[in-house]
mmCIF file of the N, C-alpha and C atoms, coordinates in Angstrom:
data_MODEL
# 
_entry.id   MODEL 
# 
loop_
_atom_site.group_PDB 
_atom_site.id 
_atom_site.type_symbol 
_atom_site.label_atom_id 
_atom_site.label_alt_id 
_atom_site.label_comp_id 
_atom_site.label_asym_id 
_atom_site.label_entity_id 
_atom_site.label_seq_id 
_atom_site.pdbx_PDB_ins_code 
_atom_site.Cartn_x 
_atom_site.Cartn_y 
_atom_site.Cartn_z 
_atom_site.occupancy 
_atom_site.B_iso_or_equiv 
_atom_site.pdbx_formal_charge 
_atom_site.auth_seq_id 
_atom_site.auth_comp_id 
_atom_site.auth_asym_id 
_atom_site.auth_atom_id 
_atom_site.pdbx_PDB_model_num 
ATOM 1   N N  . MET A 1 1  ? 52.161 -7.992  -23.076 1.00 0.00 ? 1  MET A N  1 
ATOM 2   C CA . MET A 1 1  ? 51.854 -8.543  -21.792 1.00 0.00 ? 1  MET A CA 1 
ATOM 3   C C  . MET A 1 1  ? 52.190 -7.504  -20.734 1.00 0.00 ? 1  MET A C  1 
ATOM 4   N N  . GLY A 1 2  ? 51.243 -7.252  -19.856 1.00 0.00 ? 2  GLY A N  1 
ATOM 5   C CA . GLY A 1 2  ? 51.464 -6.294  -18.792 1.00 0.00 ? 2  GLY A CA 1 
ATOM 6   C C  . GLY A 1 2  ? 52.285 -6.879  -17.661 1.00 0.00 ? 2  GLY A C  1 
ATOM 7   N N  . MET A 1 3  ? 52.789 -6.013  -16.818 1.00 0.00 ? 3  MET A N  1 
ATOM 8   C CA . MET A 1 3  ? 53.614 -6.461  -15.700 1.00 0.00 ? 3  MET A CA 1 
ATOM 9   C C  . MET A 1 3  ? 52.835 -7.370  -14.755 1.00 0.00 ? 3  MET A C  1 
ATOM 10  N N  . SER A 1 4  ? 51.570 -7.026  -14.484 1.00 0.00 ? 4  SER A N  1 
ATOM 11  C CA . SER A 1 4  ? 50.798 -7.861  -13.565 1.00 0.00 ? 4  SER A CA 1 
ATOM 12  C C  . SER A 1 4  ? 50.562 -9.245  -14.150 1.00 0.00 ? 4  SER A C  1 
ATOM 13  N N  . SER A 1 5  ? 50.415 -9.331  -15.448 1.00 0.00 ? 5  SER A N  1 
ATOM 14  C CA . SER A 1 5  ? 50.258 -10.621 -16.106 1.00 0.00 ? 5  SER A CA 1 
ATOM 15  C C  . SER A 1 5  ? 51.539 -11.443 -15.974 1.00 0.00 ? 5  SER A C  1 
ATOM 16  N N  . TYR A 1 6  ? 52.677 -10.790 -16.124 1.00 0.00 ? 6  TYR A N  1 
ATOM 17  C CA . TYR A 1 6  ? 53.961 -11.463 -15.970 1.00 0.00 ? 6  TYR A CA 1 
ATOM 18  C C  . TYR A 1 6  ? 54.116 -12.001 -14.545 1.00 0.00 ? 6  TYR A C  1 
ATOM 19  N N  . VAL A 1 7  ? 53.763 -11.197 -13.566 1.00 0.00 ? 7  VAL A N  1 
ATOM 20  C CA . VAL A 1 7  ? 53.882 -11.591 -12.162 1.00 0.00 ? 7  VAL A CA 1 
ATOM 21  C C  . VAL A 1 7  ? 52.975 -12.781 -11.876 1.00 0.00 ? 7  VAL A C  1 
ATOM 22  N N  . MET A 1 8  ? 51.750 -12.729 -12.340 1.00 0.00 ? 8  MET A N  1 
ATOM 23  C CA . MET A 1 8  ? 50.806 -13.826 -12.114 1.00 0.00 ? 8  MET A CA 1 
ATOM 24  C C  . MET A 1 8  ? 51.281 -15.104 -12.802 1.00 0.00 ? 8  MET A C  1 
ATOM 25  N N  . ASP A 1 9  ? 51.784 -14.983 -14.020 1.00 0.00 ? 9  ASP A N  1 
ATOM 26  C CA . ASP A 1 9  ? 52.302 -16.148 -14.741 1.00 0.00 ? 9  ASP A CA 1 
ATOM 27  C C  . ASP A 1 9  ? 53.502 -16.745 -14.006 1.00 0.00 ? 9  ASP A C  1 
ATOM 28  N N  . ALA A 1 10 ? 54.366 -15.895 -13.479 1.00 0.00 ? 10 ALA A N  1 
ATOM 29  C CA . ALA A 1 10 ? 55.536 -16.362 -12.737 1.00 0.00 ? 10 ALA A CA 1 
ATOM 30  C C  . ALA A 1 10 ? 55.105 -17.107 -11.474 1.00 0.00 ? 10 ALA A C  1 
ATOM 31  N N  . GLU A 1 11 ? 54.134 -16.575 -10.756 1.00 0.00 ? 11 GLU A N  1 
ATOM 32  C CA . GLU A 1 11 ? 53.651 -17.238 -9.551  1.00 0.00 ? 11 GLU A CA 1 
ATOM 33  C C  . GLU A 1 11 ? 52.996 -18.568 -9.889  1.00 0.00 ? 11 GLU A C  1 
ATOM 34  N N  . ASP A 1 12 ? 52.228 -18.611 -10.962 1.00 0.00 ? 12 ASP A N  1 
ATOM 35  C CA . ASP A 1 12 ? 51.610 -19.868 -11.393 1.00 0.00 ? 12 ASP A CA 1 
ATOM 36  C C  . ASP A 1 12 ? 52.674 -20.913 -11.726 1.00 0.00 ? 12 ASP A C  1 
ATOM 37  N N  . GLU A 1 13 ? 53.721 -20.495 -12.407 1.00 0.00 ? 13 GLU A N  1 
ATOM 38  C CA . GLU A 1 13 ? 54.814 -21.409 -12.751 1.00 0.00 ? 13 GLU A CA 1 
ATOM 39  C C  . GLU A 1 13 ? 55.516 -21.913 -11.486 1.00 0.00 ? 13 GLU A C  1 
ATOM 40  N N  . PHE A 1 14 ? 55.754 -21.032 -10.531 1.00 0.00 ? 14 PHE A N  1 
ATOM 41  C CA . PHE A 1 14 ? 56.384 -21.426 -9.277  1.00 0.00 ? 14 PHE A CA 1 
ATOM 42  C C  . PHE A 1 14 ? 55.507 -22.434 -8.531  1.00 0.00 ? 14 PHE A C  1 
ATOM 43  N N  . ILE A 1 15 ? 54.220 -22.184 -8.485  1.00 0.00 ? 15 ILE A N  1 
ATOM 44  C CA . ILE A 1 15 ? 53.283 -23.096 -7.814  1.00 0.00 ? 15 ILE A CA 1 
ATOM 45  C C  . ILE A 1 15 ? 53.305 -24.459 -8.484  1.00 0.00 ? 15 ILE A C  1 
ATOM 46  N N  . GLU A 1 16 ? 53.271 -24.486 -9.805  1.00 0.00 ? 16 GLU A N  1 
ATOM 47  C CA . GLU A 1 16 ? 53.309 -25.755 -10.535 1.00 0.00 ? 16 GLU A CA 1 
ATOM 48  C C  . GLU A 1 16 ? 54.604 -26.519 -10.253 1.00 0.00 ? 16 GLU A C  1 
ATOM 49  N N  . GLN A 1 17 ? 55.725 -25.804 -10.234 1.00 0.00 ? 17 GLN A N  1 
ATOM 50  C CA . GLN A 1 17 ? 57.009 -26.442 -9.938  1.00 0.00 ? 17 GLN A CA 1 
ATOM 51  C C  . GLN A 1 17 ? 57.013 -27.011 -8.513  1.00 0.00 ? 17 GLN A C  1 
ATOM 52  N N  . CYS A 1 18 ? 56.502 -26.238 -7.568  1.00 0.00 ? 18 CYS A N  1 
ATOM 53  C CA . CYS A 1 18 ? 56.458 -26.693 -6.181  1.00 0.00 ? 18 CYS A CA 1 
ATOM 54  C C  . CYS A 1 18 ? 55.547 -27.902 -6.012  1.00 0.00 ? 18 CYS A C  1 
ATOM 55  N N  . GLU A 1 19 ? 54.406 -27.896 -6.677  1.00 0.00 ? 19 GLU A N  1 
ATOM 56  C CA . GLU A 1 19 ? 53.498 -29.044 -6.603  1.00 0.00 ? 19 GLU A CA 1 
ATOM 57  C C  . GLU A 1 19 ? 54.172 -30.297 -7.132  1.00 0.00 ? 19 GLU A C  1 
ATOM 58  N N  . SER A 1 20 ? 54.883 -30.156 -8.224  1.00 0.00 ? 20 SER A N  1 
ATOM 59  C CA . SER A 1 20 ? 55.591 -31.292 -8.809  1.00 0.00 ? 20 SER A CA 1 
ATOM 60  C C  . SER A 1 20 ? 56.646 -31.829 -7.844  1.00 0.00 ? 20 SER A C  1 
ATOM 61  N N  . VAL A 1 21 ? 57.404 -30.941 -7.240  1.00 0.00 ? 21 VAL A N  1 
ATOM 62  C CA . VAL A 1 21 ? 58.433 -31.343 -6.277  1.00 0.00 ? 21 VAL A CA 1 
ATOM 63  C C  . VAL A 1 21 ? 57.789 -31.997 -5.057  1.00 0.00 ? 21 VAL A C  1 
ATOM 64  N N  . ALA A 1 22 ? 56.705 -31.430 -4.563  1.00 0.00 ? 22 ALA A N  1 
ATOM 65  C CA . ALA A 1 22 ? 56.038 -31.958 -3.374  1.00 0.00 ? 22 ALA A CA 1 
ATOM 66  C C  . ALA A 1 22 ? 55.554 -33.388 -3.601  1.00 0.00 ? 22 ALA A C  1 
ATOM 67  N N  . LYS A 1 23 ? 55.044 -33.662 -4.777  1.00 0.00 ? 23 LYS A N  1 
ATOM 68  C CA . LYS A 1 23 ? 54.542 -35.006 -5.082  1.00 0.00 ? 23 LYS A CA 1 
ATOM 69  C C  . LYS A 1 23 ? 55.657 -36.042 -5.105  1.00 0.00 ? 23 LYS A C  1 
ATOM 70  N N  . GLN A 1 24 ? 56.873 -35.600 -5.373  1.00 0.00 ? 24 GLN A N  1 
ATOM 71  C CA . GLN A 1 24 ? 58.010 -36.515 -5.463  1.00 0.00 ? 24 GLN A CA 1 
ATOM 72  C C  . GLN A 1 24 ? 58.822 -36.584 -4.167  1.00 0.00 ? 24 GLN A C  1 
ATOM 73  N N  . SER A 1 25 ? 58.508 -35.737 -3.212  1.00 0.00 ? 25 SER A N  1 
ATOM 74  C CA . SER A 1 25 ? 59.295 -35.650 -1.982  1.00 0.00 ? 25 SER A CA 1 
ATOM 75  C C  . SER A 1 25 ? 58.729 -36.563 -0.898  1.00 0.00 ? 25 SER A C  1 
ATOM 76  N N  . GLU A 1 26 ? 59.627 -37.101 -0.094  1.00 0.00 ? 26 GLU A N  1 
ATOM 77  C CA . GLU A 1 26 ? 59.217 -37.993 0.985   1.00 0.00 ? 26 GLU A CA 1 
ATOM 78  C C  . GLU A 1 26 ? 59.045 -37.273 2.317   1.00 0.00 ? 26 GLU A C  1 
ATOM 79  N N  . SER A 1 27 ? 59.496 -36.022 2.379   1.00 0.00 ? 27 SER A N  1 
ATOM 80  C CA . SER A 1 27 ? 59.333 -35.251 3.612   1.00 0.00 ? 27 SER A CA 1 
ATOM 81  C C  . SER A 1 27 ? 59.230 -33.769 3.267   1.00 0.00 ? 27 SER A C  1 
ATOM 82  N N  . PHE A 1 28 ? 58.757 -33.003 4.239   1.00 0.00 ? 28 PHE A N  1 
ATOM 83  C CA . PHE A 1 28 ? 58.658 -31.562 4.046   1.00 0.00 ? 28 PHE A CA 1 
ATOM 84  C C  . PHE A 1 28 ? 60.041 -30.956 3.879   1.00 0.00 ? 28 PHE A C  1 
ATOM 85  N N  . GLN A 1 29 ? 61.012 -31.451 4.629   1.00 0.00 ? 29 GLN A N  1 
ATOM 86  C CA . GLN A 1 29 ? 62.373 -30.930 4.525   1.00 0.00 ? 29 GLN A CA 1 
ATOM 87  C C  . GLN A 1 29 ? 62.950 -31.173 3.132   1.00 0.00 ? 29 GLN A C  1 
ATOM 88  N N  . GLU A 1 30 ? 62.765 -32.376 2.605   1.00 0.00 ? 30 GLU A N  1 
ATOM 89  C CA . GLU A 1 30 ? 63.251 -32.668 1.251   1.00 0.00 ? 30 GLU A CA 1 
ATOM 90  C C  . GLU A 1 30 ? 62.571 -31.747 0.236   1.00 0.00 ? 30 GLU A C  1 
ATOM 91  N N  . TYR A 1 31 ? 61.279 -31.583 0.388   1.00 0.00 ? 31 TYR A N  1 
ATOM 92  C CA . TYR A 1 31 ? 60.520 -30.697 -0.490  1.00 0.00 ? 31 TYR A CA 1 
ATOM 93  C C  . TYR A 1 31 ? 61.080 -29.279 -0.469  1.00 0.00 ? 31 TYR A C  1 
ATOM 94  N N  . CYS A 1 32 ? 61.304 -28.755 0.729   1.00 0.00 ? 32 CYS A N  1 
ATOM 95  C CA . CYS A 1 32 ? 61.810 -27.379 0.849   1.00 0.00 ? 32 CYS A CA 1 
ATOM 96  C C  . CYS A 1 32 ? 63.185 -27.229 0.219   1.00 0.00 ? 32 CYS A C  1 
ATOM 97  N N  . GLU A 1 33 ? 64.057 -28.208 0.452   1.00 0.00 ? 33 GLU A N  1 
ATOM 98  C CA . GLU A 1 33 ? 65.415 -28.133 -0.086  1.00 0.00 ? 33 GLU A CA 1 
ATOM 99  C C  . GLU A 1 33 ? 65.425 -28.080 -1.608  1.00 0.00 ? 33 GLU A C  1 
ATOM 100 N N  . VAL A 1 34 ? 64.497 -28.777 -2.239  1.00 0.00 ? 34 VAL A N  1 
ATOM 101 C CA . VAL A 1 34 ? 64.451 -28.812 -3.700  1.00 0.00 ? 34 VAL A CA 1 
ATOM 102 C C  . VAL A 1 34 ? 63.606 -27.656 -4.246  1.00 0.00 ? 34 VAL A C  1 
ATOM 103 N N  . ALA A 1 35 ? 62.449 -27.424 -3.659  1.00 0.00 ? 35 ALA A N  1 
ATOM 104 C CA . ALA A 1 35 ? 61.531 -26.406 -4.182  1.00 0.00 ? 35 ALA A CA 1 
ATOM 105 C C  . ALA A 1 35 ? 62.127 -25.004 -4.128  1.00 0.00 ? 35 ALA A C  1 
ATOM 106 N N  . VAL A 1 36 ? 62.908 -24.725 -3.104  1.00 0.00 ? 36 VAL A N  1 
ATOM 107 C CA . VAL A 1 36 ? 63.474 -23.380 -2.960  1.00 0.00 ? 36 VAL A CA 1 
ATOM 108 C C  . VAL A 1 36 ? 64.422 -23.054 -4.114  1.00 0.00 ? 36 VAL A C  1 
ATOM 109 N N  . LEU A 1 37 ? 64.931 -24.059 -4.784  1.00 0.00 ? 37 LEU A N  1 
ATOM 110 C CA . LEU A 1 37 ? 65.812 -23.821 -5.942  1.00 0.00 ? 37 LEU A CA 1 
ATOM 111 C C  . LEU A 1 37 ? 65.073 -23.129 -7.083  1.00 0.00 ? 37 LEU A C  1 
ATOM 112 N N  . ASN A 1 38 ? 63.744 -23.151 -7.041  1.00 0.00 ? 38 ASN A N  1 
ATOM 113 C CA . ASN A 1 38 ? 62.930 -22.507 -8.067  1.00 0.00 ? 38 ASN A CA 1 
ATOM 114 C C  . ASN A 1 38 ? 62.525 -21.089 -7.700  1.00 0.00 ? 38 ASN A C  1 
ATOM 115 N N  . ASP A 1 39 ? 63.009 -20.556 -6.586  1.00 0.00 ? 39 ASP A N  1 
ATOM 116 C CA . ASP A 1 39 ? 62.539 -19.244 -6.147  1.00 0.00 ? 39 ASP A CA 1 
ATOM 117 C C  . ASP A 1 39 ? 62.973 -18.104 -7.067  1.00 0.00 ? 39 ASP A C  1 
ATOM 118 N N  . GLY A 1 40 ? 63.884 -18.364 -7.976  1.00 0.00 ? 40 GLY A N  1 
ATOM 119 C CA . GLY A 1 40 ? 64.273 -17.353 -8.955  1.00 0.00 ? 40 GLY A CA 1 
ATOM 120 C C  . GLY A 1 40 ? 63.150 -17.019 -9.925  1.00 0.00 ? 40 GLY A C  1 
ATOM 121 N N  . ILE A 1 41 ? 62.160 -17.903 -9.994  1.00 0.00 ? 41 ILE A N  1 
ATOM 122 C CA . ILE A 1 41 ? 61.002 -17.670 -10.861 1.00 0.00 ? 41 ILE A CA 1 
ATOM 123 C C  . ILE A 1 41 ? 60.182 -16.492 -10.344 1.00 0.00 ? 41 ILE A C  1 
ATOM 124 N N  . VAL A 1 42 ? 60.224 -16.264 -9.035  1.00 0.00 ? 42 VAL A N  1 
ATOM 125 C CA . VAL A 1 42 ? 59.403 -15.216 -8.404  1.00 0.00 ? 42 VAL A CA 1 
ATOM 126 C C  . VAL A 1 42 ? 60.288 -14.215 -7.655  1.00 0.00 ? 42 VAL A C  1 
ATOM 127 N N  . PRO A 1 43 ? 61.111 -13.470 -8.383  1.00 0.00 ? 43 PRO A N  1 
ATOM 128 C CA . PRO A 1 43 ? 62.027 -12.532 -7.720  1.00 0.00 ? 43 PRO A CA 1 
ATOM 129 C C  . PRO A 1 43 ? 61.317 -11.386 -7.003  1.00 0.00 ? 43 PRO A C  1 
ATOM 130 N N  . HIS A 1 44 ? 60.042 -11.193 -7.312  1.00 0.00 ? 44 HIS A N  1 
ATOM 131 C CA . HIS A 1 44 ? 59.278 -10.110 -6.677  1.00 0.00 ? 44 HIS A CA 1 
ATOM 132 C C  . HIS A 1 44 ? 58.810 -10.479 -5.271  1.00 0.00 ? 44 HIS A C  1 
ATOM 133 N N  . LEU A 1 45 ? 58.957 -11.761 -4.875  1.00 0.00 ? 45 LEU A N  1 
ATOM 134 C CA . LEU A 1 45 ? 58.574 -12.189 -3.536  1.00 0.00 ? 45 LEU A CA 1 
ATOM 135 C C  . LEU A 1 45 ? 59.790 -12.205 -2.629  1.00 0.00 ? 45 LEU A C  1 
ATOM 136 N N  . ASN A 1 46 ? 59.603 -11.768 -1.385  1.00 0.00 ? 46 ASN A N  1 
ATOM 137 C CA . ASN A 1 46 ? 60.709 -11.830 -0.435  1.00 0.00 ? 46 ASN A CA 1 
ATOM 138 C C  . ASN A 1 46 ? 60.799 -13.260 0.121   1.00 0.00 ? 46 ASN A C  1 
ATOM 139 N N  . PRO A 1 47 ? 61.894 -13.598 0.799   1.00 0.00 ? 47 PRO A N  1 
ATOM 140 C CA . PRO A 1 47 ? 62.065 -14.973 1.291   1.00 0.00 ? 47 PRO A CA 1 
ATOM 141 C C  . PRO A 1 47 ? 60.926 -15.473 2.175   1.00 0.00 ? 47 PRO A C  1 
ATOM 142 N N  . GLN A 1 48 ? 60.365 -14.615 3.002   1.00 0.00 ? 48 GLN A N  1 
ATOM 143 C CA . GLN A 1 48 ? 59.255 -15.045 3.857   1.00 0.00 ? 48 GLN A CA 1 
ATOM 144 C C  . GLN A 1 48 ? 58.016 -15.374 3.024   1.00 0.00 ? 48 GLN A C  1 
ATOM 145 N N  . GLN A 1 49 ? 57.745 -14.576 2.002   1.00 0.00 ? 49 GLN A N  1 
ATOM 146 C CA . GLN A 1 49 ? 56.607 -14.851 1.126   1.00 0.00 ? 49 GLN A CA 1 
ATOM 147 C C  . GLN A 1 49 ? 56.795 -16.164 0.378   1.00 0.00 ? 49 GLN A C  1 
ATOM 148 N N  . VAL A 1 50 ? 58.016 -16.428 -0.064  1.00 0.00 ? 50 VAL A N  1 
ATOM 149 C CA . VAL A 1 50 ? 58.317 -17.699 -0.745  1.00 0.00 ? 50 VAL A CA 1 
ATOM 150 C C  . VAL A 1 50 ? 58.092 -18.859 0.217   1.00 0.00 ? 50 VAL A C  1 
ATOM 151 N N  . ALA A 1 51 ? 58.600 -18.745 1.441   1.00 0.00 ? 51 ALA A N  1 
ATOM 152 C CA . ALA A 1 51 ? 58.436 -19.805 2.439   1.00 0.00 ? 51 ALA A CA 1 
ATOM 153 C C  . ALA A 1 51 ? 56.962 -20.034 2.761   1.00 0.00 ? 51 ALA A C  1 
ATOM 154 N N  . ASP A 1 52 ? 56.199 -18.962 2.909   1.00 0.00 ? 52 ASP A N  1 
ATOM 155 C CA . ASP A 1 52 ? 54.768 -19.091 3.194   1.00 0.00 ? 52 ASP A CA 1 
ATOM 156 C C  . ASP A 1 52 ? 54.042 -19.783 2.043   1.00 0.00 ? 52 ASP A C  1 
ATOM 157 N N  . LEU A 1 53 ? 54.367 -19.405 0.823   1.00 0.00 ? 53 LEU A N  1 
ATOM 158 C CA . LEU A 1 53 ? 53.729 -20.006 -0.354  1.00 0.00 ? 53 LEU A CA 1 
ATOM 159 C C  . LEU A 1 53 ? 54.092 -21.483 -0.450  1.00 0.00 ? 53 LEU A C  1 
ATOM 160 N N  . MET A 1 54 ? 55.344 -21.808 -0.206  1.00 0.00 ? 54 MET A N  1 
ATOM 161 C CA . MET A 1 54 ? 55.765 -23.209 -0.248  1.00 0.00 ? 54 MET A CA 1 
ATOM 162 C C  . MET A 1 54 ? 55.036 -24.035 0.809   1.00 0.00 ? 54 MET A C  1 
ATOM 163 N N  . SER A 1 55 ? 54.897 -23.507 2.004   1.00 0.00 ? 55 SER A N  1 
ATOM 164 C CA . SER A 1 55 ? 54.169 -24.210 3.071   1.00 0.00 ? 55 SER A CA 1 
ATOM 165 C C  . SER A 1 55 ? 52.705 -24.408 2.694   1.00 0.00 ? 55 SER A C  1 
ATOM 166 N N  . GLU A 1 56 ? 52.111 -23.375 2.146   1.00 0.00 ? 56 GLU A N  1 
ATOM 167 C CA . GLU A 1 56 ? 50.709 -23.460 1.731   1.00 0.00 ? 56 GLU A CA 1 
ATOM 168 C C  . GLU A 1 56 ? 50.515 -24.537 0.669   1.00 0.00 ? 56 GLU A C  1 
ATOM 169 N N  . ILE A 1 57 ? 51.410 -24.581 -0.288  1.00 0.00 ? 57 ILE A N  1 
ATOM 170 C CA . ILE A 1 57 ? 51.324 -25.581 -1.364  1.00 0.00 ? 57 ILE A CA 1 
ATOM 171 C C  . ILE A 1 57 ? 51.436 -26.986 -0.776  1.00 0.00 ? 57 ILE A C  1 
ATOM 172 N N  . TRP A 1 58 ? 52.422 -27.197 0.089   1.00 0.00 ? 58 TRP A N  1 
ATOM 173 C CA . TRP A 1 58 ? 52.608 -28.509 0.709   1.00 0.00 ? 58 TRP A CA 1 
ATOM 174 C C  . TRP A 1 58 ? 51.366 -28.917 1.500   1.00 0.00 ? 58 TRP A C  1 
ATOM 175 N N  . ASN A 1 59 ? 50.856 -27.997 2.329   1.00 0.00 ? 59 ASN A N  1 
ATOM 176 C CA . ASN A 1 59 ? 49.689 -28.309 3.163   1.00 0.00 ? 59 ASN A CA 1 
ATOM 177 C C  . ASN A 1 59 ? 48.452 -28.607 2.332   1.00 0.00 ? 59 ASN A C  1 
ATOM 178 N N  . GLN A 1 60 ? 48.221 -27.850 1.278   1.00 0.00 ? 60 GLN A N  1 
ATOM 179 C CA . GLN A 1 60 ? 47.064 -28.098 0.434   1.00 0.00 ? 60 GLN A CA 1 
ATOM 180 C C  . GLN A 1 60 ? 47.164 -29.446 -0.271  1.00 0.00 ? 60 GLN A C  1 
ATOM 181 N N  . LEU A 1 61 ? 48.359 -29.782 -0.710  1.00 0.00 ? 61 LEU A N  1 
ATOM 182 C CA . LEU A 1 61 ? 48.541 -31.032 -1.443  1.00 0.00 ? 61 LEU A CA 1 
ATOM 183 C C  . LEU A 1 61 ? 48.327 -32.251 -0.533  1.00 0.00 ? 61 LEU A C  1 
ATOM 184 N N  . TRP A 1 62 ? 48.855 -32.196 0.668   1.00 0.00 ? 62 TRP A N  1 
ATOM 185 C CA . TRP A 1 62 ? 48.825 -33.372 1.539   1.00 0.00 ? 62 TRP A CA 1 
ATOM 186 C C  . TRP A 1 62 ? 47.678 -33.377 2.552   1.00 0.00 ? 62 TRP A C  1 
ATOM 187 N N  . SER A 1 63 ? 46.853 -32.345 2.571   1.00 0.00 ? 63 SER A N  1 
ATOM 188 C CA . SER A 1 63 ? 45.731 -32.334 3.513   1.00 0.00 ? 63 SER A CA 1 
ATOM 189 C C  . SER A 1 63 ? 44.495 -33.023 2.945   1.00 0.00 ? 63 SER A C  1 
ATOM 190 N N  . SER A 1 64 ? 44.508 -33.290 1.650   1.00 0.00 ? 64 SER A N  1 
ATOM 191 C CA . SER A 1 64 ? 43.311 -33.926 1.056   1.00 0.00 ? 64 SER A CA 1 
ATOM 192 C C  . SER A 1 64 ? 43.398 -35.412 1.032   1.00 0.00 ? 64 SER A C  1 
# 
């Protein structure tokens, strides 16, 4: 497995974890408090990138 494959798999896993947390959360704040605990899955992302990805996931899930 190449490094880029590992990175993509890690991001996919983080997204799946965040989606699961978002579906169970009653507010954005609750979601963030729990979802951020999974940021170790994506050590290649800086905190701002993690926050942006988490916001994007939340918005996509609840905008439909």
